[in-house]
C-alpha angles and dihedrals in degrees: 000000000000116000116247124265117272134190121233120202103226117191115229144169090267094043133272121340125203107225120189121226120193120201092007091175094055105125110238096177107040097185093059100023099238114165135211089253091054090050090051091049090047091058090049092050093051095035098125099051092036094056092043087058101035110018128096093029139085110279134185122214122223104206132196115189094183100035130273092301091061137067122308133206134175129237119201102158125061105266124224110285096027108160119249094246090065108087135198139199129204114247136183117238127205092263089061090249116135122211140154117267131193122269126191110213097160134023092251086072091057090047090051087051090054089052084056088055097256114162103165127043117204112194125194117240090242134072126239089252090067115006096175096060119060122226088200138058106210127199116187111202098204119192115218123210108296092034133071145168094312091059092048094048089050092062100035094086091054089052087050089055091050094052092045089055085055090053098256131128111224125215123192141212140168115254091224086245129053098304137077129229118214115194134185125192110233138182110264094240101111131065122236095266091056090049089049090053090050092053090049092050089052092047093049091051089049090047091053092055097042105027094157093054106031131056137183093189109131092198112080094214088064099049104077115187095326135122106260117221098218097211093174093070084077092066124106112278093009109117144179128216106280126244113282088011113140115237126224093244130123097260097046090243120185129218097244133191113232134181120252088246091063098051100090093055107026122121109208093199091064092066104087141149087265101046105034096074090058091046089055091050091049104044108007128231113321088204095054107140093015095151096039098094107034117186135203135251097214094114095047090052088052087054091049090052091049092053091050092051088051088055102265107132141184118315126225123284127220114281094250093058122094115254108281130215112272093007117151117233115291097232125106112250097245091058095040113115110251126210115262114259115259113263 
């Protein structure tokens, strides 16, 4: 039998809000027994760092009506009955269509999202003041089968060096799974496609330095056991789990900012809905002040142009995107038609 509805008192910029939570004892993560109420209380406990990373920007909600072992779906637009304190901003998608998308401006909005069975929060890389131009360059170090967090952690410092040579300060967080996310704050002077090209330039430079450990190959059959630089996560409306967002994994792990000095010894599975609030109380937020010193991607775009001049062209886009200028065919190499042999 479902537990009764409760009301949580949620602090906010305009004073406390009373946010209703139905079925608070419903178990969201069965393996560890974490409930809907615990999720809401987690969001309140990490509200400051969570909003700094995910607030004031378009956000997609990954929702699980029956817990993380059940079906999932995404919400981008405000659903019917959205409270007045949950804001939205009109964004342009890759199709050219424009539509309002949810925005979190206070932690009560995130608690309401938890009431709507949201587990994972996926923020855009741009702010509501200018949704077309990112304030973050994001690099996703994505382990392939045969690799894991340790392999991603081994190459992350080399990526940091590459980005530093381009004039960017790199910040790091666990993905909440096996990967690592490296973010650089940037001036919002470039559109998503330019930032994508900057990510490709950085990834190609890292691949040249570590060809046996890093790959930019979009097609899985060509990657081998190397860490994939997922450059397509830099596209418009492609998102990663935000900092301090829970993940829909058995242990209720959280995508957690860390210091570079922690990387060699960190265990990403230790960062969970139940442990991260105490970590913040003990050491503070490693990403405090993240947007205070934005960099520029001019150097990376110069590298992009250099690679174009050397014959390295555009890379494939995700299948749901329109065909893009200069893009190679969207067919995996093993299925591509090959010219007939000469007689």
